[in-house]
N, C-alpha and C positions, 0 to 999 in steps of 0.2 A: 078653621077659625078656632075651635076649641084645642086643637092638637098640642100647640105649645103649652097652654096651660095645664093639659093633662100630664104631658112629659115633665114639666116642672114638679108636679104635685107627686107623682110616681118616683121621681129621683129624691124627693125631700122626704118621702116615708121609708125609703129602703134602709134597712139595717144590715151592716155588713156582719158576715159570720164570723165568729170568734172561735179560736181553738182553747182559749183560755177564758174560763168564766170565774171571776172572783166570787168567794162567798159573800152570801147577802147577809147583813147583821142587822135584823129589824125586831121590833117587839110589836106584836098585835095586841092593842088595848081591848077594853070589853066592848068595843062596837060590833064583834062578831056576835051572831045569834048564838045565845045559850040554850035557847029550848029543842028538845030533840026533835020536835015536829019540824022546826025551820033549818036546822043544822044540817048542811049537805057536806061541809068540810071544805077546809081551803083550798084543797087541789081542784076543786069543782068550779071555784071562784075565778073570775076572768082576770083578777090581779096576779095570781098564780101562773096563768098562761104567759102574760105578759112578761113578768119578773124572770121566769125560767129560760127566756131567749137570751137574757143577757147576764144572769148570775147563777150560780150553783147552789140550788136550794136542797 
């Protein structure tokens, strides 16, 4: 019963692997934590994990 929905979801969330990743040009504003106790670094942030799949960071 749920298999067609599951298949559609899996197909829609699949990202094709790319051999060429274009450079990502973004600027991070001051929303990033500035206190040393809160700062883990951008590479530990989930946004870095998501963006590095599609772009060269």
